[in-house]
N, C-alpha and C positions, 0 to 999 in steps of 0.2 A: 459562278456568282458574279454578278456585276457589283463593282464597287462604286457607290455614289460618292461625289465630291462635294455636294452642298446640302440640300435638305430632301428627305424623301420619306415615305410612309411605309410601314411594314404592316403586312394582312396577314393574319395568322388564320389559315384556312381549317386548321385543325381546331381552334377556339370555336370558329362559325360553326364546325360539324357537332361540337359539343354542345353547344347553346342550342343548336336546332334540335338534337336528339334529347336534350334534357327538357325542353319544352315540349315536344311531341310526346315523350313519356308521360308527362303529368297531365296534359291535355286532349290528346288526339288518340293515344293507345287505347283500345279496348272501347272506342267510343265511336260515334257515327259523324264526329267533327274531324274535318281536315285541315291543313295547315296552309294558309295561304301566306308566302313571304312577300312582304312588302320591300321592293327594290326601288322603289321611286328615288330621285336625287341622286342616280347613280349609287343605290345602297346607302343612302346615307353618307356619302362622300367616300365609301370605301372602295368604289369601283365595280359598277355592275358588270363588266366584261371578266373582270377576276371571281367574282361571288355568284353572279345568276347561273352560268352554266356548272359551276360546281354544285349549286343547290339541285339543279334537275339532274345531272349526269351520275353525282356521286351521293347524293343524299335521297334522290327520289323524289324532290319536290315536285307537283303537279299544277299548283296555282300560284300565281304572281299577281302584283298588284303595283302600278306605277300611277304617276300624278297626270301624264299627258300623253297625246298621240306619238310624239316624236320618241319619246321613251319607250313606248309599246314596239314601235317599229324597229326601235335599235335592239330590243330583246329578240324580236323575230330574226333580225339580220344576223344576230350570233347564234341563232339555232336552238333558241329557245321554243319549244313546241307545245308546252302546257297552256292551259287557260290564262289569259291575261286580262285584268280588270283595270280600265281606267278610272281612278277615283274621283277625277275632277274634270274640269269644263274642256269639251272638244268642239270647236266650231262646228255647228250643224252642215255646214257645206262639205265637211270631211267625211260625211255618211259613207261614201264609196270605199275611201281608205280603211274606214272601220271593218266593212265587208271584206275587202280584199285581203286585209291582214289577219281576219278573223279574231276581233278584238272584242271584248265585251265593254261597252258604255255605261258609265253611270248617267242615269236620267234625272237631272236636276231639279225639275219641277214639271208641271203640265205644260205650260207655255215653250219650254225648252223641248220637251218631247215632241209636242206639235211641228215645230221647226225641224227636228231632226227627221220624222215621219216625212215630213214635206220634202226634204231634200234627198231623202233615201227613195223616194218615190220617182222624184224629178231625175235622178240617176239612173233609174230602171234596173235598181238593184234584183238579184234573182232570188235572194233568200230575205235580206233584211239586216237589220243592225241588231245584233244581240245586246241585251239590256239587263241591268240591273238598277231598280228603281231606289233612289236615295230617299229615306225617310229621316226627317228632323225629328228626333223625340226629345230634343233638349240641347243639342250643340249649337242651334241657331247658326249654321252654317251653309249647308245646301241640303236640299229634299222638301219632300211635301210634308207640311205641317198642318197639325189639326188635331182633332179627336180621332179615336180609332176608327168610328164610322167615317169621317172625312178623308182620312188617309185610305181607307179601303175604297172609297170611291174612286179616289184618284189611281190607286193600282188599276182598279177595272178599267177605269177610261184610258190609262196609258197602254193596257195589255190589248185593247181593241183597236189601237191605231194601226194604221197601214204600213207595213214594212218595218215595224218594231216587233222583234222578238223579245218578249219580257219573260226571262228565265229566272230572275231572283230579286231580290230587295235587301237593302243593308242600312244599317244606321252606326253612328260613331258615339262611343261614351266621351262624356265631357270631363268625368272626375273619377273614372274606374280606377285610378291610381291613389287616389285619396281615402283612407279607411276610416274617416269619421262616421259618425251615426248619420248625419245629415246628408254627406255624400254618399254612403252607402244606399240610403234610402232613394236619393235622386237617380243614382244607376239603376235600382231595381225597377223604378217607374219607367225608365227608358227601354228596359228590356221588356217589360209589359206591354208597353204601348206598341212596339214593332210586332210582337206575336198575336196580340189581340186584332190589330188591323189586318194582318196576314190571315187569320182565322176567318173573319168575316168576309175578306175577299175571296177567300177558298169557298165559302158556303154560298157566295154569289156566282159562282163558276169560273173564278180566276185563282188557280191553286198554282203558286210559284215553287218552283222544285229548290232555289237555293237561297234561303235567307240565312242572313249573319249579323251578329253585333258584338262578337267578340273582337277585341283588339288585345295587344300583349297584356296589358294588365288586366283586361276583362277575363280572359282564359284563364288566369292565375288567380283571380279573387272572386269572380262573378261569374263562374261558368255555368253555362245552361246546355244541355243536350239538345236544345232546339236550334242551335247555332249550327249550321252545316260546316261554317269554316271559321277558323280563328286567325286574324290578320297579325302575324308574329312581324313587328316592326323594329323597335329600337333595341328590344331585348335579344334578338337574333344577333345583333352586333355586339353584345356585352354589357350594354348601358341599361339603367334603370329608368323606367318611365318617369319617376320622380327620384332624385338623388337620396331623399330620406326614407325611402322605402326599402323594407327588407324583403327580398323574394324568397318564395318557398322552394326555388330551384337554384342551383350553381349556375353563374354564367360567367364569362370570361371576356375581357375587352379584345376585340378582334383588331383594331388598329393601335399601332404605335407611331409615334413621329420623332424624328430623328433628324439631326442637324450636324453641323461641321463647325469647329473652332477655326477662325479664319485668321486670327490675330491675337497675341496675348501681349498686353503691356503692363508694367510697373508704374503706379501712379503715387505722387505725395498726396499729404493732406491738402485740402482747399483745391481740389481740382473739379471742374464741372464736367458732367457726361451728358451727351445726347441734347436734342433739340430742347430749348427753353430751359436749359440749365436747372431741371427739376431736381437733379441729383449732385451733391457736393459731397466729395469724400471728406471724412473726418480724421481719418489716419491713412498711412501707406496701404495701398491694395493693389492687388493683381487681378486684372480685368481682362475677361475673354469677350471678343468679339464673336458674336454667332451669327452664321449665313442664313439666317430666316427672318423673316418680318410679317408685316400684316397683309403684304400682298400675297403671300405664301399663306394666308389664312390665321396667323399666329395673332391673337388679338393686341391691339395697342392699348387696350385697358389694362394689360398685364404690366404696364409701365410701373416700376417701382414696387411693384406688390408680388408678381409671379416668381416662380422658382423654377429650375431647371436640375437635371441629374448630370453630372460630371464624374465619370469612374464612380458612380453609386453615393455621391456625396450631394445633398441639396445645395444649391448656391443661388442666391437672389439675383434677380433681374434689378438692374441699377439704370437709371434714367429712362426716357421713353424709347418704347419700340419703334424702329425705323419702318419703312416699307420693305426694306429687303435685309435689314440687319438689326441685332440688339446686343447689349453688353450685360455681362453679368459678372458678379465678384465671385473668383474663384479661390480668393487668398487661403492659403493653406492646402490646397489640391495640386497634386503633381500632374500637368497636363502639358499639351504642346499645339501648336498650330498642326490642324489635321485631324485632330481626334474627334471623335464621334460624342455627341451629347444627346440627351434624352429629354424631349418636351411633353411627350405625351409616353407613358410606358413604364416599364420595369428596369431596374439597374440593380443588380444586389438585393437587400432586403428593403429598398427604397422603390415606391410607385407613385407616379403623377397620373390621374386619369382626366378624362375630358371632364367628368363630373366635377373634379377639384377645380379645374380652369373654369368651368361654367359658375362654380360658388364664387370665385373672386371677381368675375366680370359681370355679375348681375344677370346670368342668362342660364340656359339648360344644355347639357351635353350634346343634345340632338344638333343645336346650331354650332356648337365647337366642331364636331366632325364633318357635318355638312359644309361648313366654311373653309376647309383645308382646300386650297385653290387649285385650278387645274394643272399649273406648272409644277406642282409637286408630284412626281411619279410616286406610283404605289407598286411596291413588289410583293408578291404573293408567296407563301411558303406553305408547304403541306409536307408532313411528315419529314422534317428537317431539311427539306430541299426547296431551293427557289423554283418556282414552277412559272414563272412570267413577271415581266414589269408592264404595268398598264397605265393608261391615262383614263381621265374622266372622259 
């Protein structure tokens, strides 16, 4: 096991497996719905090289979703042989790369489809570009928008384009993780619209093989057997789509963030700490300097409001978080330079989650884990053993 000297993340593949199986058992077992693992942004900051091969080779995942072509090719290069869907934009000029790597591309709208078709024809592709057509049913982000009739017409038009292999369609829920009456109704309307459009297109001779609407929360709270795939994203990594939402399955955070005490000093009352002198001690204190900062992805917004765990004791951050370091009040805790501290994760009976940090900084847990920077190594563990050290 490598000993880390500064800041690192620990990735629990055991927890990843448990989250996958619990979601699978709830949503996909004994149904016609399969799981699509969303591994974009290097598995939400957890490291795709650590998690994606494990999902395929150990857990049997067959479908993966990414944000862009670079992420898709990266998966192929690490040995992912399953289906890969790019959920966002790829320049139409990259049509040949999409065919070469057998990637499924989201078709954003009809003008995009025309450009992709033209570039595929220009490149002389033998088969063409495999596509899932994006349907905007209420997210107002990407996709064909309109009535069911209008969307069906767009599906048929795209499916007829040269060198485009329209295999499926998908939509994305806007409020599947909000269970108010109004939001449930909104999600229901989104579901009704995509499948109504798909039915009309099928009646007109364009029957798509793989239609999917479910995301993490959608699979748990708005399941429909018509969705061929459930796109398992943030819940796979042990975070809730909304931190106030109780899930009907057990999930465990996959990522912990640790760092090191670099120095400890005793200070008197009246001493200013860090940039801007935003904290002044009111009494003698023991201050630990921690070797982590906002360049590591630890939010500066935690200045004077966040906490860390030092030998299982909550200790407040004092002063502003710096680029590479910050200070914490560890008065009353026995510690020394070189000791490990926990920024995200568990120590004893105490726990700090990415959602806890998000609540303090006015964001969501997704942003916290995605923001842990490239210079922080990810050490993956499985069944008690360190199985590798990975970079983003």
